[in-house]
Each structure stands twice: as C-alpha cells, then as structure tokens.
C-alpha positions as CSV (number, residue, x, y, z in Angstrom):
1,M,93.2,117.8,93.5
2,M,96.8,118.8,93.5
3,N,97.9,121.2,90.8
4,M,101.6,120.7,90.2
5,K,103.8,121.0,87.1
6,P,104.7,117.7,85.4
7,A,107.7,116.1,87.0
8,T,110.2,113.5,86.0
9,I,109.9,110.3,88.0
10,R,113.3,108.7,88.5
11,L,112.2,105.1,89.0
12,Q,114.9,102.5,88.9
13,R,114.5,98.8,88.6
14,T,117.2,96.9,90.6
15,A,119.0,93.8,89.5
16,T,117.5,91.9,92.5
17,R,115.3,89.1,91.3
18,L,113.4,86.3,93.2
19,M,112.6,83.3,91.0
20,P,110.5,80.3,92.0
21,D,112.7,77.5,93.4
22,R,111.5,74.0,92.8
23,A,114.0,72.6,95.2
24,R,112.2,74.2,98.2
25,V,109.9,71.4,99.2
26,L,107.6,71.0,102.2
27,I,106.5,67.8,103.9
28,R,102.8,67.3,103.5
29,P,100.4,64.4,104.4
30,F,99.6,62.1,101.6
31,Q,96.0,60.9,101.9
32,P,94.9,58.1,99.6
33,A,91.5,58.6,98.0
34,S,89.6,56.0,100.0
35,E,89.8,54.0,103.2
36,P,90.3,50.7,101.4
37,R,93.4,52.0,99.7
38,V,94.8,53.1,103.1
39,R,94.2,49.6,104.4
40,N,95.8,48.0,101.3
41,I,99.0,50.0,101.8
42,L,99.1,49.0,105.5
43,R,98.5,45.3,104.6
44,R,101.4,45.4,102.2
45,T,103.8,47.0,104.7
46,L,102.8,44.7,107.5
47,A,103.6,41.7,105.2
48,L,107.3,42.7,105.0
49,S,109.7,40.8,107.1
50,E,111.2,42.8,110.0
51,A,114.6,42.7,108.2
52,D,113.1,44.0,105.0
53,A,111.3,46.8,106.8
54,H,114.5,47.9,108.4
55,I,116.4,47.9,105.1
56,L,113.6,49.8,103.3
57,L,113.4,52.4,106.1
58,E,117.2,53.0,105.9
59,R,116.9,53.6,102.2
60,V,114.1,56.1,102.6
61,L,116.1,57.9,105.4
62,A,119.2,57.9,103.2
63,E,117.4,59.5,100.3
64,F,115.2,62.0,102.2
65,G,116.9,62.5,105.6
66,E,119.1,65.4,104.5
67,R,116.2,67.2,102.8
68,H,114.1,67.7,105.9
69,P,115.0,68.3,109.5
70,Q,113.6,65.9,112.0
71,I,112.2,63.6,109.3
72,R,111.9,60.7,111.8
73,R,109.6,62.8,114.0
74,L,107.5,63.6,110.9
75,F,107.2,59.9,110.0
76,S,106.2,59.0,113.5
77,A,103.6,61.7,113.7
78,R,102.0,60.6,110.4
79,F,102.0,57.0,111.6
80,D,100.0,58.1,114.7
81,E,97.4,59.6,112.4
82,V,96.9,56.4,110.3
83,R,97.3,53.8,113.0
84,R,93.5,53.6,113.6
85,F,93.3,51.8,110.3
86,L,95.6,49.0,111.4
87,P,94.1,45.6,112.0
88,T,94.5,44.1,115.4
89,S,98.1,42.8,115.6
90,P,101.1,42.5,117.9
91,P,103.0,45.8,118.7
92,L,105.0,47.1,115.8
93,S,108.7,48.0,116.0
94,E,109.7,51.6,115.8
95,A,111.3,51.0,112.4
96,R,108.0,49.6,111.0
97,Q,106.0,52.4,112.4
98,L,108.4,55.0,110.8
99,L,108.2,53.1,107.5
100,I,104.4,53.1,107.5
101,G,104.5,56.8,108.2
102,S,106.7,57.4,105.2
103,Y,104.1,55.8,102.9
104,F,101.5,58.5,104.0
105,I,103.7,61.5,103.5
106,Q,104.9,63.4,100.5
107,E,107.0,66.4,99.3
108,Y,105.2,69.5,98.0
109,A,107.2,72.0,95.9
110,L,105.4,75.1,97.3
111,E,106.8,77.6,94.8
112,S,107.2,75.4,91.8
113,A,104.8,77.5,89.7
114,A,105.3,81.0,91.0
115,L,106.8,83.3,93.6
116,F,105.0,86.6,93.4
117,N,102.7,89.3,94.9
118,P,105.2,90.6,97.5
119,S,104.6,92.7,100.6
120,I,107.4,94.4,102.6
121,V,107.6,95.6,106.2
122,P,110.3,96.6,108.6
123,H,111.8,93.6,110.5
124,P,111.2,93.5,114.2
125,D,114.9,93.3,114.8
126,Q,116.8,96.4,113.7
127,S,120.0,95.7,115.7
128,A,123.6,95.6,114.3
129,L,122.9,97.6,111.2
130,A,124.9,100.4,109.6
131,S,123.5,103.9,110.3
132,G,120.8,104.7,107.8
133,A,120.2,101.0,106.9
134,L,116.9,99.1,107.4
135,R,116.3,95.4,107.8
136,F,113.0,94.2,106.3
137,I,110.8,91.1,106.0
138,L,109.4,90.3,102.6
139,S,106.2,88.1,102.4
140,L,105.5,86.4,99.1
141,R,102.7,84.3,97.6
142,A,104.2,80.9,96.7
143,T,102.2,78.8,94.3
144,G,102.8,75.1,93.6
145,E,101.0,72.0,92.3
146,G,97.3,72.4,91.9
147,H,97.7,76.2,92.0
148,I,97.6,76.1,95.8
149,S,99.0,79.3,97.3
150,S,100.8,79.8,100.6
151,I,102.7,82.5,102.4
152,T,106.5,82.4,102.5
153,F,109.1,84.9,103.7
154,R,112.5,86.3,102.9
155,T,114.7,88.9,104.8
156,G,117.0,91.6,103.5
157,E,118.4,95.0,104.0
158,I,118.1,98.4,102.5
159,A,121.5,100.1,102.6
160,P,122.0,103.8,103.2
161,D,122.4,104.3,99.4
162,H,119.0,102.6,99.0
163,S,120.5,99.5,97.4
164,I,118.7,96.2,98.3
165,S,120.2,92.9,99.4
166,L,118.4,89.7,100.1
167,R,119.5,86.9,102.4
168,S,119.7,83.5,100.6
169,P,117.0,81.2,102.0
170,T,117.9,78.0,103.7
171,R,117.2,74.7,102.0
172,Y,114.5,73.8,104.5
173,V,110.8,74.7,104.5
174,T,108.7,74.0,107.6
175,E,105.1,74.6,108.7
176,P,104.2,75.9,112.1
177,Q,102.6,73.9,114.9
178,R,98.9,74.5,115.5
179,I,98.3,75.9,119.0
180,P,95.8,73.7,120.7
181,N,92.6,75.1,122.2
182,P,92.8,78.8,121.1
183,A,90.2,80.9,122.9
184,Y,87.2,82.2,121.0
185,E,85.1,85.2,122.0
186,K,81.4,84.4,122.0
187,S,80.3,87.8,121.0
188,L,82.4,87.9,117.9
189,F,81.6,84.3,117.0
190,T,77.8,84.7,117.3
191,C,77.8,87.9,115.3
192,K,79.6,86.2,112.5
193,L,77.1,83.3,112.6
194,Q,74.3,85.8,112.2
195,E,76.1,87.3,109.2
196,L,76.4,83.9,107.6
197,G,72.7,83.2,108.1
198,L,73.3,80.6,110.8
199,G,71.4,82.3,113.6
200,S,68.7,79.9,114.9
201,E,67.2,78.3,117.9
202,F,69.8,75.5,117.7
203,T,72.8,77.9,117.6
204,A,71.3,79.9,120.5
205,R,71.1,76.7,122.6
206,V,74.7,75.8,121.7
207,F,76.1,79.1,122.7
208,G,73.9,79.5,125.7
209,A,75.9,76.7,127.2
210,L,79.3,78.4,126.6
211,A,81.1,81.0,128.6
212,D,82.1,84.4,127.1
213,T,85.4,82.8,125.9
214,F,85.6,79.1,125.0
215,T,87.9,76.6,123.4
216,L,87.3,74.4,120.4
217,E,86.9,71.3,122.6
218,Q,84.3,73.1,124.7
219,L,82.5,74.1,121.5
220,R,82.5,70.5,120.3
221,Q,81.1,69.4,123.7
222,A,78.4,72.0,123.6
223,L,77.5,70.9,120.0
224,G,77.3,67.2,121.1
225,A,75.2,67.9,124.1
226,T,72.8,70.2,122.2
227,L,72.5,67.7,119.3
228,A,71.6,64.9,121.8
229,Q,68.8,67.0,123.3
230,S,67.6,68.5,120.1
231,N,64.3,67.6,118.5
232,L,64.9,69.9,115.4
233,E,65.1,68.6,111.8
234,F,68.4,67.0,110.9
235,S,68.8,69.4,107.9
236,E,68.7,72.4,110.2
237,T,71.1,71.0,112.8
238,D,73.5,69.5,110.3
239,R,73.9,72.8,108.4
240,A,74.3,74.8,111.6
241,T,76.8,72.3,113.0
242,R,79.0,72.3,109.8
243,G,78.9,76.1,109.7
244,I,79.9,76.5,113.3
245,L,82.8,74.1,113.0
246,M,84.0,75.7,109.7
247,L,84.0,79.1,111.4
248,A,85.9,77.8,114.4
249,L,88.5,76.0,112.2
250,S,89.0,79.3,110.2
251,N,90.0,81.1,113.4
252,Y,93.1,79.6,114.9
253,E,96.7,80.2,116.0
254,V,100.0,78.7,114.9
255,E,103.6,79.0,116.2
256,F,107.0,78.5,114.6
257,S,110.1,77.6,116.6
258,P,112.6,80.4,117.2
259,E,115.3,78.2,115.8
260,Q,113.6,78.3,112.4
261,G,114.9,81.0,110.2
262,I,112.4,83.4,108.6
263,S,112.9,81.8,105.1
264,E,112.2,78.4,106.6
265,R,108.7,79.4,107.7
266,V,105.8,78.9,105.5
267,I,102.1,79.3,106.2
268,F,100.3,76.6,104.2
269,P,96.5,76.4,103.9
270,S,95.2,74.4,106.9
271,S,91.5,75.3,107.4
272,P,88.5,74.5,105.2
273,S,88.1,78.1,104.0
274,Q,91.8,78.1,102.8
275,S,91.7,74.7,101.1
276,N,92.6,76.1,97.7
277,G,95.0,78.8,98.9
278,I,96.0,81.7,101.0
279,E,96.3,84.6,98.5
280,D,97.9,88.1,98.4
281,A,98.7,88.9,102.0
282,R,99.1,92.6,102.5
283,F,101.3,93.1,105.6
284,V,101.4,96.4,107.5
285,L,103.2,97.4,110.7
286,F,100.3,98.9,112.7
287,E,100.9,101.5,115.4
288,H,98.3,101.4,118.3
289,P,97.4,104.6,120.2
290,D,99.1,103.2,123.3
291,G,102.4,102.7,121.4
292,R,102.1,98.9,120.8
293,R,103.1,97.7,117.4
294,T,101.4,94.8,115.6
295,Y,101.9,93.3,112.2
296,Y,98.6,92.7,110.5
297,A,98.0,91.2,107.1
298,T,94.7,91.1,105.2
299,Y,94.6,88.1,102.8
300,T,92.1,86.1,100.8
301,A,91.2,82.6,101.8
302,F,89.9,80.6,98.9
303,D,88.2,77.1,99.0
304,G,87.7,76.8,95.3
305,R,84.3,78.4,95.3
306,I,84.1,81.2,98.0
307,V,86.5,84.1,98.5
308,L,86.8,84.9,102.2
309,P,88.7,88.0,103.3
310,Q,90.6,87.4,106.6
311,L,93.1,89.0,108.9
312,L,96.4,87.6,110.1
313,E,98.1,89.0,113.2
314,T,101.6,88.6,114.6
315,A,103.9,90.5,116.9
316,D,107.1,88.7,116.0
317,F,106.6,86.4,112.9
318,L,106.7,83.4,115.2
319,R,103.2,83.2,116.5
320,F,100.3,84.0,114.1
321,K,96.6,84.4,114.7
322,F,94.1,83.9,111.9
323,I,90.9,85.9,112.3
324,T,87.7,86.0,110.3
325,L,86.7,89.5,109.2
326,N,83.1,90.3,109.8
327,G,80.4,92.6,108.7
328,P,78.3,93.3,105.6
329,A,81.2,95.3,104.0
330,V,83.6,92.4,104.1
331,H,83.6,90.7,100.8
332,N,85.7,90.5,97.6
333,K,89.5,90.7,97.4
334,G,92.0,93.4,98.0
335,M,91.5,94.8,101.4
336,A,94.4,96.9,102.9
337,L,94.6,98.3,106.4
338,F,95.9,101.8,107.2
339,P,98.9,101.6,109.5
340,R,97.3,103.6,112.4
341,P,93.9,104.7,113.5
342,I,92.6,108.0,112.0
343,N,90.3,110.1,114.3
344,G,90.1,107.1,116.6
345,R,88.9,104.6,114.1
346,Y,90.4,101.8,112.0
347,V,90.4,102.6,108.3
348,M,90.7,100.1,105.4
349,L,90.8,100.2,101.6
350,A,88.6,97.7,99.8
351,R,87.1,96.8,96.4
352,Q,83.6,95.7,96.8
353,D,82.6,95.6,93.2
354,N,85.7,94.4,91.2
355,E,86.0,97.8,89.6
356,N,86.4,100.7,92.1
357,I,88.3,101.4,95.3
358,F,86.3,102.0,98.4
359,L,87.1,103.2,101.9
360,M,85.8,101.6,105.2
361,D,86.1,102.7,108.8
362,S,85.2,101.0,112.0
363,D,85.7,101.1,115.8
364,N,86.4,97.4,115.8
365,I,89.1,95.9,113.6
366,H,87.1,92.7,113.2
367,F,83.8,94.3,112.0
368,W,83.2,96.5,108.9
369,H,79.7,97.6,108.3
370,S,79.8,100.0,105.4
371,A,82.0,101.2,102.5
372,K,82.2,104.5,100.7
373,L,83.3,104.9,97.1
374,L,86.7,106.5,97.0
375,I,88.2,106.5,93.5
376,S,87.2,105.1,90.1
377,P,88.9,104.4,86.8
378,M,89.7,107.6,85.0
379,Y,92.6,107.0,82.6
380,P,92.7,104.4,79.7
381,W,95.3,102.2,81.5
382,E,92.8,101.6,84.3
383,F,89.5,101.6,82.4
384,V,88.8,97.9,83.3
385,Q,89.3,98.1,87.0
386,M,91.3,99.6,89.9
387,G,92.5,98.2,93.2
388,N,95.0,98.9,95.9
389,C,98.5,97.6,95.9
390,G,99.0,97.4,99.7
391,S,98.4,99.5,102.7
392,P,98.6,103.3,102.5
393,I,102.0,104.9,103.3
394,E,102.0,108.0,105.5
395,T,103.9,111.0,104.1
396,E,104.0,114.7,105.1
397,A,101.8,115.4,102.0
398,G,99.2,112.8,102.8
399,W,98.5,109.0,102.6
400,L,100.3,107.7,99.5
401,V,98.4,104.7,98.0
402,L,99.9,102.5,95.3
403,S,97.1,101.2,93.1
404,H,96.8,98.8,90.2
405,G,94.9,99.6,87.0
406,V,93.9,97.2,84.3
407,G,93.7,98.4,80.7
408,P,93.6,97.0,77.1
409,M,94.6,93.3,76.7
410,R,94.1,93.0,80.5
411,K,97.5,94.7,81.1
412,Y,98.1,95.5,84.8
413,C,100.1,98.6,85.7
414,I,100.9,100.2,89.1
415,G,99.8,103.7,89.7
416,A,99.4,106.0,92.8
417,F,97.1,108.5,94.4
418,L,97.2,110.6,97.5
419,L,94.7,111.0,100.3
420,D,94.3,113.7,102.9
421,R,96.0,112.7,106.2
422,D,93.1,113.7,108.4
423,D,90.2,113.0,106.0
424,P,91.2,110.0,103.8
425,T,87.8,110.2,102.0
426,H,89.4,113.2,100.2
427,V,91.6,112.4,97.2
428,I,94.1,115.2,96.7
429,G,96.4,113.8,94.1
430,R,96.6,111.2,91.4
431,L,99.1,110.0,88.7
432,R,97.9,110.4,85.1
433,E,100.3,107.7,83.9
434,P,101.5,104.4,85.4
435,L,104.3,104.5,87.9
436,L,105.3,101.0,86.8
437,A,104.3,99.1,83.7
438,P,105.5,95.7,82.5
439,T,108.6,95.8,80.2
440,E,109.4,93.3,77.5
441,T,111.5,91.3,79.9
442,E,108.7,91.3,82.6
443,R,105.6,90.6,80.6
444,E,106.1,86.8,80.0
445,G,105.0,84.4,82.7
446,Y,102.1,82.6,84.3
447,V,99.8,85.5,83.7
448,P,101.2,87.8,80.9
449,N,101.4,91.6,81.0
450,V,101.1,92.0,84.8
451,V,103.1,94.0,87.4
452,Y,101.6,93.9,90.9
453,T,102.6,94.5,94.5
454,C,100.9,93.9,97.8
455,G,102.8,96.5,99.7
456,A,105.7,99.0,99.5
457,L,107.9,100.7,102.1
458,L,109.1,104.2,102.5
459,H,112.7,104.6,103.8
460,D,114.7,107.8,104.0
461,H,112.4,109.5,101.4
462,E,112.9,106.6,99.0
463,L,109.9,104.4,98.0
464,I,111.0,100.7,97.9
465,I,108.6,98.7,95.7
466,P,108.8,94.9,95.5
467,Y,106.6,93.8,92.6
468,A,105.5,90.7,90.8
469,M,106.3,90.1,87.2
470,A,103.6,88.3,85.2
471,D,102.4,86.4,88.3
472,F,105.6,84.4,88.2
473,A,108.7,86.1,89.8
474,T,109.5,89.1,91.9
475,G,111.6,92.2,91.3
476,F,112.3,95.5,93.0
477,A,112.1,99.1,92.0
478,T,113.0,102.3,93.9
479,V,111.9,105.9,93.4
480,P,112.2,109.1,95.4
481,V,108.8,109.7,97.0
482,N,108.9,113.4,96.2
483,D,109.1,112.5,92.5
484,V,105.9,110.5,92.8
485,L,104.2,113.3,94.7
486,G,105.4,116.0,92.4
487,A,104.0,114.2,89.3
488,M,100.5,114.1,90.8
489,H,97.7,116.5,89.7
C-alpha cells in the first residue's frame, strides 16, 4: 500500500445542477390490455363521420403538434401497427388513419421521477474550443412512470479554469430507429445458449441450418423449418424457441438521425430483457491497440425479475449496438471496463457477490469466465458493501478507481483506490475517508442519503465528478487528482 502523509483534499462542489424535467416527453405506443378493447376503440373511431374525423384530428394536431417533430409520421406508423385489427371496410382517408393512430399512442415523461447516475466521456467532436477546454457527453439514467429507466444525454464544456457549463437540452426527445436485420455471429450466439442451459438437439438442428453469420429473419426461418420437422416434446421446443428469440432480440442495433441533437436522443427499453429498464450505464472511451477508439458502456438490463449485464457500443453516439455479455463470471450489477487492454487482455471490474469488488480479464470482450477478489470493505462507511463508480482512470501513479461504500443507515459515499498500471490485481492505495458524502442539501430525494456516480473524467490534472444526489438529481464536483492520490495510504 502507499505510505503518504495525510493530505488536504480540495474538493469543490459546483453550482451546476441537473433536475428532472417533467416537460421532456417521449412518444410511446399505447397498447390496450386486450384485443377486444383495441377493436372497440377502432369501432368507435370508424363510426365518426368524415367531417368529425377531420375536425378531431385537427384538434389533436393543434394540441400536440408543437410538442413532437413529425407527429403525423408517428400517427401513421402507429396506424400501420394496428390496422390488422380493422374489420373489412372501404379504404380509409389519410385523416382517419392518422386519427386512429393518435388513439394508440401516448406521451411518456421519461425523467419525471429522477435524472441521476451520470457518466462522463470526451465528446467525439473537439473542434472550435478554446485552448485547454474540453467538450464532453454526459449520459444519465432517466426514470419515469413505473420506475422504468432509460439513457438520456447532455453535452457541455470544461473550461481551462475547470469550470463546467452545460448546454440546455432541446424540448424534443426522440427514440432511434431499429436497424433491420443486424448480423449475428453463430459462434457467440451458440455459446450464450449453452450458458443459458438451452443447448439441445433441437438448437443444434436450428443452428446447423444457419451460416456463420445470420439475420433475425434467417433465424426465424430456421426455427420454423426445424419446428415443422421436429418430433420432440412441445415443452422442450417451446422453451428453446422462446430462449433463442429472447437472446436474438436482446442483441440489436439502433440509429439516430444526425439532425437530432445529443440531448434529443434517448435510448428507451426495447427488448424483452430491458422491459423494466436500462440502468446505470458506465460509458468509457476505449483505446484499441491499433489506434481505433470506441465508446463502450456496461449497463444493467432488467425485466422485473432478472438482472442481465450487457454491453453498449458506439463510435459516434448516432449508431448503437447492444450486445449480451457472456460467460460464467457475468452476473450481478456494476461492471466497468478499463479504457484499454492491459498486457493484451480486456480487463473489467465487477461485483459478483453484492459486497466486494472483483477483477476479470479476458481475450474476448464478449466473454468473461472468471473473477478474482480485488478489494473488500475495510472502513465503517463501507462495511455493508463496496462497488465501483465507473471505469478506472489512468494516471501516472496507477489506475484510479472511484468506488462507492455503504455504511450505517444505508448511506452511500464515494471513495477511491489505486491499482498498479501493469498489474491491476495489486491495490497500491486507498482512501480512509469518503471523497464525497451526501450533505444536508443532497440527502433528500427518491432514495435518501446517497451520492453515486457511474463515471468521472480526468482533464488537465483535475478530476471532474458528476454525481447523483439521493437518486433524484445530478450535480458536479471537481478535485485536483494529486490531492486524491496524496491522501491515499
């Protein structure tokens, strides 16, 4: 361990605050609870005269048209999704189609409950900045009705004097378009099926009919053909079919339009494994050995029962790839990827047992087979549990890791420890006291007595820490990194 004299830590909280904004609403499908209800709504709208349908549509457009770009296109797309429930009838006018679509769509205030658990990375575009300044992207966990969490973004700048400014978000919030027919790798897919306990004669037949890479439509065709020829028990084929499709739908790609500002982009749950939320994305700018740079984010997919750690990948914050993490060491929350390979291997922090921090390494970013205990609770403010607070930050002294510790009254504080640069299994420094603890003005919120972050950033020897306050809002703190290192023992 490091053996340094106690040092003063000059941590400063900034005046910058991000509060949940109930006015930021997203268009989402409204799905009545049963097919008869869908047909009843259609029957009532079809009974309107053509004149009344036009008048009602104009009222809806007048009330909501300024709140959402391209709202007519959204109404039309939703009509196309429910038109299969229409009875046989003459062709419908465009106005009536749009009106029907409006009955099956709703607004969702995605951050009405909380805007918290931030992560910060350098922006891909660093042009037109003052010398010594840095533009960043801040990802946040937005939580709305039903405690459903999604990922939203903000942009800002760190000035040469380390002051922080955030750009005001636009009034619009938009989901990306799903990219049709993403390619799946058979080797990765079948390994994950084995891990899920779905390896069988049936799955072997399905994937025997597929090429080394395949699309979702090709997978559906192979499933249909294999089911038609199968003489296996329904219980076996049904479980395997559902598992295969769930895995396929959990690995997908989406794309935003370049015209959409960063703050307009929101990643809302859209696969079965995410149905109850996308939680605590830890973004990191990853440097590949060949010089390529990729933004990765480890996050937790939650379907209301099962926690599923997954990986998000993007080069530009326009196109995102969702990837299932695999291997026996992949479970629980709080994984955080190191920003570059170490000794030719990917390295990740994890928390397999809800109490300690572990270290994993792998030659494949998608597969993690074993974990080694790295650090355990030592001080009273972390006796309940420890976890990471984002990806490690490389310094000349070593890998700086922000951690969280939970103490009496389930109070969350942010601490820090230091790992050897060449051998991150070796802990060489640790803070005795929290770096950041909730103040009286920060402790009240959705979950009291909590400060938490999913990732900080080092700029010009200053540590920039965005942090959640009581699982409700987000603030910023700055501290000279040498102060943190000097206080370790």
